[in-house]
C-alpha positions in Angstrom: -153.7 -56.9 142.5 -153.6 -53.4 141.5 -157.3 -53.0 142.8 -156.1 -54.8 146.0 -153.4 -52.5 146.6 -155.3 -49.5 146.0 -158.0 -50.3 148.4 -155.5 -51.2 150.9 -153.9 -47.8 150.6 -156.6 -45.5 150.1 -158.2 -45.5 153.6 -155.0 -44.7 155.1 -155.5 -40.9 153.4 -159.1 -41.1 154.0 -158.8 -41.4 157.8 -156.7 -38.5 158.2 -159.3 -36.3 156.0 -161.1 -33.7 158.1 -164.5 -33.9 155.9 -164.4 -37.8 156.2 -163.9 -37.5 159.9 -166.4 -35.1 160.5 -169.1 -36.4 158.4 -168.7 -39.8 160.2 -168.3 -38.3 163.8 -164.6 -39.7 164.3 -161.5 -38.7 165.9 -158.0 -39.9 164.4 -157.5 -42.3 167.4 -161.1 -43.5 167.5 -161.7 -47.4 168.3 -164.8 -47.0 165.8 -162.3 -45.3 163.4 -160.3 -48.4 163.4 -163.3 -50.8 163.4 -164.8 -49.1 160.4 -161.1 -49.6 158.5 -160.8 -53.1 159.7 -164.1 -54.5 158.9 -163.1 -54.5 155.2 -160.6 -57.5 156.4 -163.6 -59.4 157.9 -165.5 -59.3 154.6 -162.1 -60.4 152.6 -161.8 -62.9 155.3 -165.3 -64.6 154.3 -164.8 -63.8 150.8 -161.6 -66.0 151.0 -163.7 -68.9 152.6 -166.3 -68.6 150.0 -163.5 -69.0 147.3 -162.5 -72.3 148.4 -166.2 -73.9 147.4 -166.9 -71.3 144.4 -163.6 -71.1 142.9 -163.3 -75.1 142.8 -166.9 -75.4 141.5 -167.1 -72.5 138.7 -163.1 -72.2 138.0 -160.9 -69.1 138.2 -162.3 -66.7 135.7 -165.8 -66.8 137.0 -164.5 -66.3 140.5 -162.5 -63.3 139.5 -165.7 -61.9 137.8 -167.9 -62.4 140.5 -165.5 -60.7 143.1 -165.3 -57.7 140.7 -169.1 -57.3 140.5 -169.2 -57.4 144.6 -166.5 -55.0 144.8 -168.3 -52.9 142.2 -171.4 -52.7 144.5 -169.2 -52.0 147.6 -167.5 -49.0 146.3 -170.8 -47.2 145.1 -172.2 -47.8 148.8 -168.8 -46.2 150.2 -168.8 -43.2 147.9 -172.5 -42.7 148.8 -172.2 -43.3 152.6 -173.1 -40.6 155.2 -173.3 -42.6 158.1 -171.0 -45.2 159.7 -173.6 -47.9 159.3 -173.8 -47.6 155.5 -170.0 -47.4 155.6 -169.3 -50.4 157.5 -171.9 -52.3 155.1 -170.1 -51.0 152.2 -166.6 -51.9 153.5 -167.9 -55.7 154.3 -169.3 -56.1 150.7 -166.3 -54.7 149.2 -164.1 -57.0 151.2 -166.1 -60.1 150.4 -165.3 -59.4 146.6 -161.8 -58.7 147.3 -161.6 -61.9 149.1 -162.6 -63.7 146.3 -160.0 -62.1 144.0 -157.1 -62.3 146.0 -157.8 -66.1 146.9 -158.1 -66.8 143.2 -155.6 -64.7 141.3 -152.3 -66.3 142.6 -153.8 -69.7 142.3 -154.7 -68.9 138.8 -151.3 -67.0 137.9 -149.5 -70.2 139.5 -151.4 -72.8 137.5 -150.6 -71.2 133.9 -147.1 -70.2 134.6 -143.6 -72.3 133.9 -142.0 -73.4 137.1 -138.9 -71.2 136.2 -141.3 -68.1 135.7 -143.8 -68.5 138.5 -142.4 -67.0 141.3 -141.4 -63.8 138.9 -144.8 -63.4 137.5 -146.6 -63.6 141.1 -144.1 -61.2 142.4 -144.7 -58.8 139.3 -148.7 -59.5 140.4 -147.7 -58.1 144.0 -145.5 -55.3 142.2 -148.9 -54.5 140.6 -150.4 -54.5 144.1 -147.8 -51.9 145.3 -148.3 -49.9 142.4 -152.0 -49.4 143.2 -151.1 -48.8 146.9 -148.7 -46.0 145.7 -151.2 -44.6 143.5 -153.8 -44.3 146.1 -151.2 -42.3 148.5 -151.0 -39.7 145.7 -154.3 -39.4 144.8 -155.5 -39.0 148.5 -152.4 -36.5 148.9 -153.6 -34.5 146.1 -157.3 -34.4 146.9 -156.4 -33.2 150.4 -156.2 -29.6 149.1 -159.7 -29.6 148.4 -162.4 -29.1 150.8 -165.8 -31.0 151.2 -166.8 -34.6 150.1 -165.0 -34.9 147.2 -161.7 -34.8 149.0 -162.2 -38.4 150.2 -165.2 -39.8 148.0 -163.4 -39.3 144.7 -160.3 -41.3 145.8 -162.6 -44.0 146.9 -164.4 -43.9 143.4 -161.3 -43.9 141.5 -161.1 -47.9 142.2 -163.9 -48.4 139.7 -161.5 -47.6 136.9 -159.7 -50.9 138.0 -162.9 -53.1 138.0 -163.7 -51.8 134.5 -160.3 -53.1 133.3 -161.0 -56.4 134.9 -164.6 -56.6 133.4 -163.3 -55.8 130.0 -160.0 -58.3 130.0 -160.9 -61.4 132.3 -163.2 -62.9 129.9 -160.8 -63.1 127.4 -158.1 -65.0 129.5 -157.5 -68.6 129.5 -158.8 -70.8 132.1 -156.4 -72.7 134.3 -155.6 -75.9 132.7 -155.1 -77.8 135.9 -158.6 -76.5 136.9 -160.0 -77.9 133.6 -158.0 -81.6 134.2 -159.4 -81.6 137.4 -163.0 -81.4 136.3 -162.5 -83.8 133.2 -162.0 -81.2 130.5 -158.8 -82.7 129.2 -159.2 -81.6 125.6 -159.5 -77.9 126.6 -156.8 -78.3 129.1 -154.2 -79.6 126.8 -155.3 -76.8 124.0 -154.4 -74.1 126.7 -151.2 -75.9 127.6 -150.1 -75.9 124.0 -151.3 -72.1 123.8 -149.1 -71.2 126.9 -146.1 -73.3 125.5 -146.7 -71.5 122.1 -146.5 -75.3 120.7 -148.5 -77.7 119.2 -151.0 -80.6 120.9 -148.6 -83.3 119.8 -145.4 -81.9 121.1 -144.0 -84.3 123.9 -143.7 -81.7 126.3 -147.3 -80.9 126.1 -148.1 -84.5 126.3 -145.7 -84.9 129.4 -147.4 -81.9 130.8 -150.7 -83.5 130.4 -150.0 -86.9 131.8 -148.2 -85.3 135.0 -151.3 -83.3 135.9 -153.8 -86.2 135.2 -151.6 -88.3 137.3 -151.7 -85.6 140.4 -155.5 -85.4 139.9 -155.9 -89.2 140.4 -153.4 -89.2 143.3 -155.5 -86.5 145.0 -158.7 -88.5 144.3 -157.3 -91.5 146.0 -156.1 -89.3 148.9 -158.7 -87.1 149.3 -159.8 -86.2 152.9 -163.2 -84.8 153.7 -163.2 -81.5 155.5 -164.8 -82.8 158.5 -162.1 -85.4 158.9 -159.3 -82.8 158.0 -160.4 -80.5 160.6 -160.3 -83.2 163.4 -157.1 -84.1 161.9 -158.5 -87.7 161.1 -156.5 -88.5 157.8 -156.2 -92.2 158.2 -154.6 -94.1 155.9 -154.9 -91.0 153.2 -152.2 -89.1 154.7 -149.7 -89.7 152.0 -149.6 -86.2 150.6 -149.3 -84.5 154.0 -152.4 -82.5 153.6 -152.5 -80.7 157.1 -148.7 -79.9 157.3 -149.1 -78.3 153.7 -152.1 -76.2 154.6 -150.5 -74.9 157.9 -147.0 -73.9 155.8 -149.2 -72.0 153.3 -151.3 -70.5 156.1 -148.6 -69.7 158.0 -146.8 -67.5 155.5 -149.8 -65.2 155.2 -149.9 -65.0 159.1 -146.3 -64.1 159.4 -146.8 -61.6 156.6 -149.4 -59.8 158.7 -147.5 -60.1 162.1 -144.6 -58.4 160.8 -146.6 -55.1 161.1 -147.0 -54.1 157.5 -150.6 -53.0 158.0 -149.6 -50.8 161.0 -148.2 -48.5 158.3 -149.9 -49.3 155.2 -153.8 -48.4 156.5 -152.3 -46.0 158.9 -148.9 -44.6 158.0 -150.2 -40.9 158.2 -151.6 -41.6 161.5 -148.4 -42.9 162.9 -146.5 -40.3 161.7 -148.8 -37.6 163.2 -149.4 -39.0 166.4 -146.1 -41.3 167.0 -143.7 -38.7 165.3 -145.4 -35.5 165.9 -145.4 -34.2 162.2 -148.1 -32.1 160.5 -151.0 -33.4 158.7 -149.8 -32.3 155.1 -146.2 -33.5 155.7 -147.4 -37.1 156.9 -149.3 -37.4 153.9 -146.6 -36.5 151.5 -144.0 -38.6 153.4 -146.6 -41.5 153.0 -146.9 -41.1 149.3 -143.2 -40.7 148.7 -142.6 -43.8 150.8 -145.0 -45.6 148.7 -142.8 -45.0 145.5 -139.7 -46.4 147.5 -141.8 -49.4 148.2 -142.5 -49.9 144.7 -138.9 -49.7 143.5 -137.3 -52.1 146.1 -140.1 -54.5 145.8 -139.3 -54.7 142.4 -135.9 -55.9 143.0 -137.3 -59.2 144.3 -138.4 -60.1 140.5 -134.7 -61.3 139.6 -134.2 -62.8 143.2 -137.1 -65.0 143.5 -136.2 -68.0 141.5 -132.4 -67.6 141.9 -132.5 -66.7 145.6 -135.4 -68.7 146.6 -138.5 -68.3 148.7 -136.6 -69.2 152.0 -133.7 -66.7 151.3 -136.3 -63.8 150.8 -138.4 -64.8 153.8 -135.5 -64.9 156.0 -133.3 -61.9 154.5 -136.7 -59.8 154.9 -137.3 -60.7 158.5 -133.9 -59.8 159.5 -134.1 -56.5 157.9 -137.7 -55.6 159.3 -136.7 -56.7 162.9 -133.9 -54.4 163.0 -136.2 -51.6 161.3 -138.7 -52.2 164.0 -136.1 -52.3 167.0 -134.5 -49.0 166.0 -137.9 -47.4 165.6 -138.8 -48.6 169.0 -135.8 -47.4 170.5 -135.8 -43.9 168.8 -139.7 -43.4 169.5 -138.7 -44.2 173.3 -136.5 -41.3 173.3 -138.8 -39.2 171.4 -141.2 -39.4 174.2 -138.8 -39.3 177.1 -139.7 -36.0 179.0 -136.8 -33.5 178.8 -134.6 -35.4 176.3 -132.8 -32.7 174.6 -132.9 -34.5 171.2 -136.3 -35.2 170.9 -137.0 -33.6 167.3 -134.0 -35.4 166.1 -134.6 -39.0 166.9 -138.3 -38.6 165.9 -137.0 -37.5 162.2 -134.6 -40.3 162.2 -137.2 -42.7 163.0 -139.1 -42.1 159.5 -135.9 -43.1 157.9 -136.6 -46.5 159.4 -140.2 -46.6 158.4 -138.9 -46.0 154.9 -136.4 -49.0 155.2 -139.0 -51.1 156.8 -140.6 -50.9 153.6 -137.4 -51.8 151.4 -137.2 -55.1 153.4 -140.8 -56.2 153.3 -141.2 -55.2 149.5 -138.1 -57.4 148.8 -138.8 -60.2 151.0 -142.3 -60.2 152.2 -144.6 -58.6 149.7 -144.9 -61.6 147.2 -143.7 -64.9 148.6 -146.6 -65.3 151.0 -149.1 -65.2 148.1 -147.0 -67.3 145.9 -146.0 -69.9 148.3 -149.6 -71.4 149.5 -150.2 -71.7 145.6 -146.9 -73.9 145.2 -146.9 -75.7 148.7 -150.4 -77.7 148.3 -151.5 -80.2 146.1 -153.6 -79.8 143.2 -157.0 -80.9 144.8 -156.2 -78.6 147.9 -154.6 -75.9 146.1 -157.7 -73.6 145.8 -158.7 -74.6 149.3 -155.3 -74.2 150.7 -154.8 -70.6 148.7 -158.1 -69.5 149.8 -157.2 -70.7 153.8 -154.0 -68.8 153.4 -155.7 -65.6 152.0 -158.3 -66.1 155.1 -155.6 -66.2 157.2 -154.0 -63.1 156.0 -157.3 -61.3 156.3 -158.4 -62.5 159.8 -155.0 -61.5 161.0 -155.0 -58.3 159.1 -158.2 -57.7 161.0 -156.6 -57.8 164.3 -153.7 -55.9 163.4 -155.8 -52.9 161.8 -158.4 -53.0 164.7 -155.5 -52.6 167.3 -153.3 -50.3 165.9 -155.0 -46.7 166.7 -156.1 -47.8 170.1 -152.5 -49.2 170.6 -150.5 -45.9 169.6 -152.7 -44.0 171.8 -152.4 -46.0 175.1 -149.3 -47.9 174.6 -147.0 -45.2 172.4 -143.7 -46.2 171.8 -144.1 -49.7 173.6 -146.5 -50.7 171.1 -144.0 -51.2 168.5 -142.2 -53.8 170.6 -145.1 -56.2 169.6 -143.7 -56.3 166.0 -140.1 -56.4 166.8 -140.5 -59.5 168.6 -142.8 -61.0 165.7 -140.1 -60.4 163.1 -137.5 -61.9 165.1 -139.0 -65.1 165.6 -140.0 -65.5 161.7 -136.2 -66.2 161.2 -136.0 -69.4 163.0 -139.5 -70.6 161.7 -138.8 -70.2 158.2 -135.1 -71.7 158.3 -136.4 -75.0 160.3 -139.8 -75.9 159.0 -140.3 -74.2 155.6 -139.1 -76.4 152.0 -138.1 -74.5 149.2 -140.5 -74.2 146.3 -138.5 -72.2 143.9 -137.6 -74.4 140.5 -140.1 -77.1 141.3 -143.0 -78.0 139.3 -146.3 -78.1 141.2 -146.4 -81.9 140.6 -142.7 -82.1 142.1 -143.9 -80.7 145.5 -146.7 -83.5 145.4 -144.1 -86.2 144.8 -141.5 -84.5 147.5 -144.3 -84.9 150.2 -145.4 -88.1 149.2 -141.8 -89.4 149.6 -141.1 -90.2 145.8 -137.5 -90.2 144.9 -136.0 -90.4 141.4 -135.9 -92.6 138.8 -133.7 -95.7 137.7 -132.0 -96.6 134.6 -135.0 -98.0 133.4 -137.3 -95.0 134.1 -139.2 -96.5 136.9 -139.7 -94.2 140.0 -137.7 -95.1 143.1 -139.6 -94.7 146.4 -137.9 -92.2 149.0 -138.8 -91.1 152.3 -141.3 -88.5 153.2 -139.8 -85.1 154.2 -138.7 -84.8 158.0 -140.6 -81.8 160.3 -137.4 -80.0 160.4 -136.5 -79.6 156.8 -133.1 -77.8 157.2 -131.3 -81.0 157.4 -132.6 -82.2 154.0 -130.4 -80.7 151.2 -133.1 -81.2 148.4 -135.7 -79.6 150.8 -133.7 -76.3 150.8 -131.8 -76.5 147.7 -132.5 -73.3 145.8 -132.3 -75.2 142.3 -134.8 -78.0 141.4 -133.4 -81.4 142.4 -131.8 -83.4 139.9 -134.0 -86.3 140.8 -136.9 -84.4 139.5 -135.1 -83.1 136.6 -134.2 -86.7 135.6 -137.8 -88.0 136.0 -139.2 -85.3 133.6 -136.3 -85.7 131.1 -137.3 -89.5 131.2 -141.0 -88.8 130.6 -140.4 -86.3 127.8 -138.0 -89.0 126.1 -140.4 -91.6 126.4 -143.3 -89.4 125.2 -141.2 -88.3 122.2 -141.7 -91.9 120.7 -144.0 -92.5 117.6 -145.7 -95.0 119.7 -146.7 -92.8 122.5 -147.7 -90.0 120.5 -149.8 -92.4 118.6 -151.5 -93.7 121.6 -152.0 -90.4 122.8 -153.8 -89.4 119.7 -155.9 -92.4 120.1 -157.0 -91.5 123.4 -157.7 -87.9 122.2 -159.8 -89.7 119.3 -161.8 -91.7 122.0 -162.6 -88.6 124.0 -163.8 -86.7 120.9 -166.4 -90.0 119.8 -167.6 -90.0 123.4 -168.5 -86.1 123.0 -169.9 -86.8 119.9 -172.0 -89.6 120.8 -173.3 -87.8 123.8 -173.9 -84.3 121.8 -176.2 -86.4 119.0 -179.8 -86.6 119.6 -181.2 -90.0 118.7 -184.8 -88.2 118.1 -183.7 -85.6 115.6 -181.2 -86.5 113.2 -180.7 -83.0 111.4 -179.9 -82.0 114.9 -177.6 -84.6 115.5 -175.7 -84.1 112.3 -175.3 -80.2 113.1 -173.9 -81.3 116.6 -171.4 -83.6 115.1 -170.6 -81.3 112.3 -169.7 -78.4 115.0 -167.8 -80.8 116.9 -165.6 -82.0 114.1 -165.0 -78.3 113.2 -163.9 -77.5 116.9 -161.6 -80.7 116.8 -160.2 -79.7 113.6 -159.3 -76.0 114.9 -157.8 -77.5 117.7 -155.3 -79.3 115.4 
């Protein structure tokens, strides 16, 4: 995610570098300039769509490594570009790799995290994104004092450092236990769960988690809807897990993040400060770099709040703040452009403070949650697809925003900022009315919530409830910041039941049957020596697991 943030921010500085503009034949408000910048988002869109199939087939680790390899090719082509055509091709290739990575990383993080830590870890992941963004601003500012191609080629090349780190570390990280179970690799998944919990395979909690995921996998298989039917809203009698509704909720958070206007400033803040506010190039770059540090600091404040405050609170609070900021920016820039107004320079300077403040609210409320929410709201069977569609939505809306920003500022002037003011205001009722809380819930809790399962009775039997209403603000369990008690009681009952010696022995028996099946498959009937060797390897591997 630090790589994603760096890539997102570096072209903000590159776009106002004289040698780059001269080499490519651009002006600062050229529509071609905005297209070359935005075409990266089109590549990311197709990369995210590809992740739906590729990520589910090959797993989270392979997808990240593939995306990183593609980004490496794209980075090299960007560094060596001397024409608009090569730069556009390079940006598309880099975008495809970035789309694969950004659609996969939050899912992988969520599926390997505890429920009470999942939000914090994904927010920390997005803080790394801001860190990369901040670094790109300072590097482009520092290299702006140099002349020639190095002033923009080196900042682009610096992303290769992040790619080398990914290639060195990802192969050693654990695969998602939920993906492993969905593909029948139950023993491997249980080993990963035990390692993540710093426990043993026969720990009752590990057994409970394994059974919970296996049940979720089976439910999804029973309620699986082909894409051909899903796109035509033909879910029939398999609509028990509210697949389409959950997809739209996840995609909605990503669309709202971009329609809040963040990439008006992320990609073009130096341009905004020079064209709309009237600053010189050097001061605009310096302020953009300083703003990125403020963004990093205040974005970090969401870490302790995302679990205790909840996702809904962060989104509503962030939208309120962003609305006030863009409203104030619009008013101030209106007077800055008013002919004959006596305090033009003062109101222009005041608007800078609200650009800074906008990043405070965005970093606190909308930076991390839209990437986290699709991984939590979607079911196991749709999690990869849901996160990929959410990411694809982010990138296609991102493309639209980036594409219209330079010509929009050039033609509409201060009125351009009215668009983002209205959007931010609209997000407040949308989140309040339609979005259920996911903080503190396990990923399997959300399946039960949408399927309408209630709690458990005194005998441990699941009590059927009612599916959640469309307007969730009336449902106390749907909007509660803490995990509903009925889910706590159910998990406690399952752990207590799995703590019994009978259950543990039954679980061990199941593992033994799976091992016997693996050994029978591995043995060759025509080569006894080879078969004996395979049996020995399998038995050693199983002994190591215990």
